[in-house]
N, C-alpha and C positions, 0 to 999 in steps of 0.2 A: 852834422854831419855824424856827431854822437849819439844823437837820439836816433839815427836809424839805424845806428847798429846794435843801439839795445833791444828796439824794439823786436816783438815777433812777428811773423809772418801774418799772424790770425787780426791780429791790430791791425794792421795796413788793410788787410781787406778788408774790416770793418769800416775804418776810416775814408777807404778811397776805393772801396767796389759797389759801392750801391749806385755809380753812375757810369758805370763800366760793363759794355753788354761785348762779350769773350764770341765769337765765331769762328768758329773751324767748319769749312767746305768742305764736304765728301763727294764721293762719284757718285752713294746708294743712300746715305745718310748726312745730315747736316747736325752738328753739336753745339750748339747756341744756350746763352743762358748769362744772367746777369753773374759777376765777381763774386757776389756772396751766396749766391747758390752751392751747393756743396756738390752738388752733380748736376750739367746738364742737362736740357730737352735734350733726346733723340729722334730726330723726325726722319722718316723717309723724304729724300732727295728730289719730289718729283712732282707735280702738278696736271691736273685734269682739267680739260680745257671742253665746253660745250661746244658741238659740232653743231654746223646750220642745217637744219630742218629737222626738227624731234624725230620723226616716222620714220626716217630713210638712217640706214647703218652707216657709220663712216665708211671710206674705203680703209682706214687705215685704225685699229684700237688704238693701237701703241709704236709712235714713232721711235723707229731704231733703226741700226746702217745695216747690220746683217740678219733683218727678219726672216728672211726666207733661206737664208744659208742650208747647206748639210754637208753633212760630215762626208768627206771624200772617202774611196777608197783605202787611199796609203794614212788618213789621218785615224782611218780606224785599224788598219794592221799597227801602226805603231800604238797607237793605244792599247792594243789588247797585248803588243808588246811589254808597254810599261806594266801592263796591271799584274804580268807573268814576273817581271823582276821583284816588283814590288811583296806578289804574293813569296817567293822565293826568302825574302828579306824578312817578312813575318810570318813564314816557316806556315803559309795555308797555304790550298791546292789551287794552281793555275787552272785555268780557265777550262783546259780539256780535259781536267779532271772533274771538275766542277760539273761538266756536262753530261760525264755520265754516273755522276750520282745525283743530281741534286734532286732528281724525285723520291729520291727514299728517304736524304736528307731533311725534304720540305717533310715527307708524310710522319719524319720520324718527330718532327719536332713543330705538328703545327698548332699545337695544344697550348706550346709558350710559357707551361709549367713552372720551369726553371731559370728563364729568362728575365730578364728586366723589363718595366714595363711603366713608361712614360706617358701621362697622358696630355696631349695636344689638343687643346681648344680650338673646337671650330670658327672660323669663320662666319661672318652675315655681310650680304651684301649691305653697299654703301646707299642711303637714304639720298637719291640726289633732288630730290623733290626742296625748292624753296620755303624756306621755312618763311609763315605769317609774320609780320612785326608786332610788336607788343602795343598795346593801347596808347601808353605815353608817348611814341614815336608816333603811332597816329593823330593824336593830337598836336602834336609842334609842328607834323609838315600837313597838315588838316587848309590853312591857309592858302599856301604853296600851290596845293593840287587843284582848290579851288582856279586861281588865279589862271593856270595852266593848262587848265582842263581842255576846253573847247579848243588850243591850237595842236593838242597835245590827243588829239580823238585819234585821228587819220593811221599817225604813228603807230598809238598803243594795237588799234586793231592789226596790223600786220605785223608787227613783234610776238604777239600773240599766239598770232597762228602761225609763227616759225618756232618759238620758247617753248609752247605748250602742245603736248599729245591729243590724243580724241579722248584723254579724261581730262582734259583743260590743267593741266598741269604744271607750274611755272618750274624750270629747270635753272640751279645754279650754274654760274655761269664759270664757274672752275670752283674749283678742288683740291685741297690740298692734303700732303701726306701720305700717312695708312691709309685717310679714308679712299684716297685715288687711288691705292693699287687694291681696292677691293670693290669695284664701280662693276656692274654688269657688263658682260660683252653688248649686251642689246640696248644698252643705254645709248645714246648719241653722245660720246663724251670718248678724246683719243689724250693715252698715258703721254706724257711730254718727259723726260730724262733731261735736263740743263746739263749735267756733267756725267759724263762716261769713259770709265778706264783711267780716271785722273785730268781729263780735257774737259773744254765745251764740245758739247755736242754736237757740232758743228758739221751740217751735211747738205744734200741738195735737197733732202725733204726737210731738215730744220736750218733756217737759215741764221745770221748770227743774230741779225734783230730778233729774232723770237726767243732765241736763247734766252737774249739777259732781259729780256719784256719780263718771259718766267720765272726768269731768276729774281728779278725786283716782286714780282705779285707775290712769289715763295717768301720771300725773305722780309714785306711787309705785313703777309699774314701772320708770319709768327709772331714778329714782333708786337702787332696789334692785337693778337687773340689770345697770343699764348704769353707773353711775356707783359702784354699791358700797359704799353708804351707806346701811344699816341704819337699822330707825327706831330700836332703842334706842342710835344714836352720832346721833341726828339734832339732841341739843340741844346740840352742839358747834359746828352749824354756823349760817352766815348766810346768806338768801337774800336776792337784790336782783333783782326784777321789772321786765325793761324792756317796758313796755306801749305797744302803738302807740295814736298818737293819734287810732284811731277809737273804742275802749273808752270805755263810759259810768261812771260815780259807782258806780252799782252792781254792776257786771261786777265794779270794780276792788276793793271792799270783799270780794266772791265770793272771790276771788283770794286776797285777803291771808288772808280765813278758812281756805281749803283751807289754805296756804302754813305759817299762826302754831296754825292749830288741828290739823287732819288730819294733818299731816306736821310738824308738831311743831320747826320751828324753831325755831332760840332767839330771831333777830330776824329784822326784814325789812325794806328799805325798797322804794318804787317811785319809777322814774323812766321819763321820756317816750322813748321810741324816737328821735323827731328829737333830743333832747339829748345822748341817747347815742352816735347816729351822727357828730353834729358833734365830740365827745370821740375818737371813734374816730378822725377825721382830722387831729387835732389843729387842729383849727379854734374859731374863738370867736365867728363873725358865717358863717351861710350859709341858704338856699332851700334847704331840704332835701327832698328827694322818694324818697318811699318808694314803690317796686313791687314789691307783695308779687305772691301767687299771685291771688288773690283781690279786693283793695285797695289802693289807690292813694291815699296821704295825700299834702298840703304843706302846708308849715307853714314859717317863717320863722324863727329864732334870730337876736338880738342882744344880743351880749358875754356869750354861753352863759347869756341868758335868752328861753326861747321864748316868742313873742307871738300868743298864743290867736287872733286876730281875725282872723290872716291862713290860719287854719289851713279848707281845703278837705278834702274826701273823697271820692273819684271811686270807683264800683262795679265797677269792671275789675281784671283783673292777668295774668297768666303766663296763668291756665288756661283763661282766656277767648283769647288768641291760639293755644291748644293745637287748642281747640276749632273758633276761624276758621279753622284752618291743615285740620283734616279738612275741613269746607266746601268749602272754595278746593279741595282735591284733588276730590270728589266731583264738586263741580260742573265741573269739569274734567275727567270721567270717568277720571281717573289710580288712584284708590282702586280696590284689587279689589273684589269682590264676595264681601266679608265682614259680617259683624253685629259691627263696633265702637259700641260706644256709650261715652261718655265719663263718664256718670254713674250709669248703672244696673252696668256693670262697670266696677268701679275701677282694674283691670289695663290696662284699654285707654286709662285716661287718664296710668298708669305712661308706657306706652307712645308717645301723643304727646307728654308730659311731653319726655320724652328724645329724638323726634323734634326737635321744637323747637329744644330745647339743641344738638340738632349741626349742625341745616341751615338756620334761621332768623336773617336778616338786613335791614340795611334799606343798599338801596343801589341805585343806578336802574339799569337794562337788565332783560332776563331772569335769572331765578334759578331753574335747576334743578339738580337730583340725582338720582342713582342708590340706590334704598335698599332695605332688608330690613324689612318690616313683618309682623308676627305677626296670626293669628285665635286666639284663644282662645274656642272650644268649653267647656261646661259639662263639666268635670272630666277633660277632656280634654289630650294634651302639645301645648303651641301647635305651628303651622303656618307655617311661612315663604316671604313671597312677595316675590318681586323686582319695585320696578315705580318708575316717575322722579315725582318727587314736584315739580311745577312751582309759578311765583310765591311762591317762598319769602319773595319781601320785603313781600309782601301784608300779610298774616295781623299782622307785629309796628307797621306802619303803623295798625293799629286803635288805639292805643295814641294816637291823632290825630286820629281817627274813630271814635267810640264805637260806633255805629250799624252800622259792620261786624259784631264784635262782638257785639252784643244782649244787651247784660249783662241785660236786665229778662228774660231767662228765667228766669236762677238769681240774684233779686235778695238781697237781705240779707232777715236774717227779719222778724216782724211785731214791732214795737216794742212789743206790749199790756203786756207784761212790766217795764215800766222806769216805774216811778212815785217813784223815790226822789229825793226833793229835796236831798237832804244833798250840800252843797260841797264835794266832797275836791281840788279845786286852789283854795282859797279858803285863804289864810291867816288864819284863825281867832283867832289868838293877837293880832293885833294889834286886837281889840277891847279886852282886857283887860293886856295887854302892851305898851304901846308902844315902840316900837325908839329905840334910843337912836343918832344920826346916825353914829356911827363902827361903831355894828356891834360894840360891842365885849359888848354884852351878848350877843349871840348866839355869840361865838366868844371865851375866855376865853384872853387873852393876844397873840391876833389884832388887830396896831396898824396895819392896812393901810387901815382904811377901807371905808366902804362906801357911802358918799352917794348915786353913780349911783344905789344900787337903791329908795332912798327913791322915786323919781322914779315907779317902775312903778303904774298901776292895777293893783288889785285886781278880776280879772275876774271877774262868778258864771259859774257853768256853765248852757251852756244844750244843750239836745237836740245831738244831731249829726244835723246836714243832709247830703245827699249833693246832690252839683252834677252834673249833665246836661251837661255841657261836656266836649273832651277834653284832652290832656294841657299843652299850649301855650298853653292860655288858661289855666288852672288855677292852672300857676305866673306866668304873668304879672299875673294877676289876683290872686294870694296878696301877691305884692311889691308891685304898684301900691296897695293895700289899708293898707302902712305909710303913706302921706302924707308922706314925707321925702324929698326927692329925692337928697340925700347919703345914706342907705341903702338907698335904691333902687338907685341906680347898683352900689352896694359889692354889694346882693343880686344883680342879674342878674350881675355876673361872678363870683359863689361861688354856685353852683347843685352841689349834691350829690346823687351820685344814690344810690338803697341799692334792695334787692333784688336775686335775681336776675335776676330781666327785664332790668335795669341791665347785663349781661354781652352782652346781643344786641348784633353787630356793626352798627358804624352808627349805633345810637341818640342817641350823644353828639352827630354830627356834624347828627344830624336834629331832636335836643332847639334845641340851639345857633340851629341856622337859622330854625327854625319859632317859636319863643321870639322871635327878632328881628323876625320877619315881625307876629307878632300884638302886638306892642309900638305901642301908638295912634300916630301921627305928630305929635301933640302935643305928647308926650311928648320929651324930653330927653335918650333914653336911645338909644345908635347902638353898646355893647357887648353882649354878651352869653356867656358864657362856663362851660361844666361844669367845674367840679375832681376833678382826677384823684384816686380812694382809695386811701390806704395800705396798707387790707387788702381779703379780699377783700366787696365790698358785699354779698353773699349772708349774710355774719355782722359787719360792721364794728358794727350795733347791738349786738350781742353785747361784743365787743370795749372798744367805747364803756361798755358796761355795768359791764364789767372797773374800766377804769379808774376813772370813779365810785364805785365798790365801796371800791375801794383810797384813793383819794385823800381819801373822806369819813370824815375819821378822827376829827373829832367827836362823830358818833353822832347828829347834830341831828333829825335826819328818821325813825332806823333805831324802829319799833313791838318792845317786845319782847313775847313770848307770854305771858306773865303778864296785864300791861297789857290787851292784846288779847281773851282767855277770860273775864276775869274783867269783862265789859260793855263793852270797845268804847274809845275815844278821846271825850273830850268839851273842848267849846270854851275853850282857854285851857290847854291840855293844854301847849303849846307840842310838841304831835308830832300829825304832821300822815299823813292817808292816804298823799297826795302830795309829792313835793318841794317845799317852797317856791322862792323865787325868790334868797333868801339864803342857802338851802342849794346852789342849783345855780351860784350867783357864787361861793362859796366857792373849791371847786377850778379855778373855769378864774384865779379869782386868783392861785395856787400855779402853774398852769402858765404864766401871764401873765409869770411875775414874774421 
């Protein structure tokens, strides 16, 4: 124990991290890597599978819940009202004022001589043709090919007719990551996103079994092709899952089944994203706000323990800001007359996300810029268009005015699949193995004592509920729900932003200002502060997962593969699907000692 108190975290990582894979799955991207890496791989969380019939376009190029849903009249009116409210706050013209002078403003600034310009590179269509095997693999398999040649002739002819077009091309069976987003709609592929809005994307069009198969194939591809960990060596590795707060119990169980059963890791453990974010920034208490690509979660952490009753989930994120930016440009007639579709053409969403990251910010006054956008027609090379982007500070303000983003157009998947009431957050071992006050039964040789964690109630699982409020109201509601003025004051001064959207210029000041104004006058709170992140907010939760995996040296919460595949875990087994409060507290005691 003395050694553990003196060793520095980097030495821990070097000693224990070379066999630990940290996986942080998200709706749009997965962050994954070895604990010894400085930064994780950030890979689009999607897979495109070849559809039957190479010359026949598939019925759907993209499987998505509300692919054909259109904005209703009432939603359009609410969006315009939200725009005008934001315009008043930012001191820019309202929509009606814009319409009257948009032509003169456009002509006056068309040259863009005084406007910032960032070049967003064009994308190229993915090559879907299967690469030929090299000579060594051809020699290695030649004997088997000769033996099987006669029996496979008939099958091979049929498969070639299906898998190849008139040119004789043999298509790749599936394509993962960013390559999958850049497949031409003319190619015989269907894009699938296994996770949407913080949940498995289960629907009548996308059965649960297909979702799980796609997750397995995608993660297997990453481990083999990107991290170079073949299945034959996987039993020497441990896996740590950093799961978003939006995930349900059954979803977490299925992820563990993939990691321990299909991917064949030796042991695995699950930690919450908010807790990992706190550890990644070296904090013990904070209000964690994770703004992802498709969902936003708010939850409070006190002394290394998440407070489940403070959790709030919002059904919008960075991709909604990108779509709103496109709507804004079209409304002001600055977008060229090209066929840009952020859902049916994923390559367009890639372009919009890059534009948002380069140009969107939050600050008063009119924010314009000159940009080069690209049109991607089916199978044709990208065509550049130089345009003037306007009102670039409006779309990110949709975080505080969700009706501007219209998140209902692409809501979370239906929840009819989830009827598993087993509570993975509950510390079931308390039912049969009462804890000693000093915690000595949990951590042999650990004499620090954990009496404070005995006072935390065991919270049973409840269905995840979406809130239809803005970011400032969500943060305020989450913190005030703690009910203790001392903790509330501390949390309002310890707001921690995570996710790629949190890098938006001006967002920190906007959060501080709007949260302060959202606090009711009768509350004795007069200070709000967003703390800076020690690491890139886009992957700070992954970095925290690394620390949790390294410091959790007693492995109390780790699940062994043999235990899992032989029938799962049982009440009283002293191992849980997710970490107990005690496991969360133990490494925090070490960090604060």
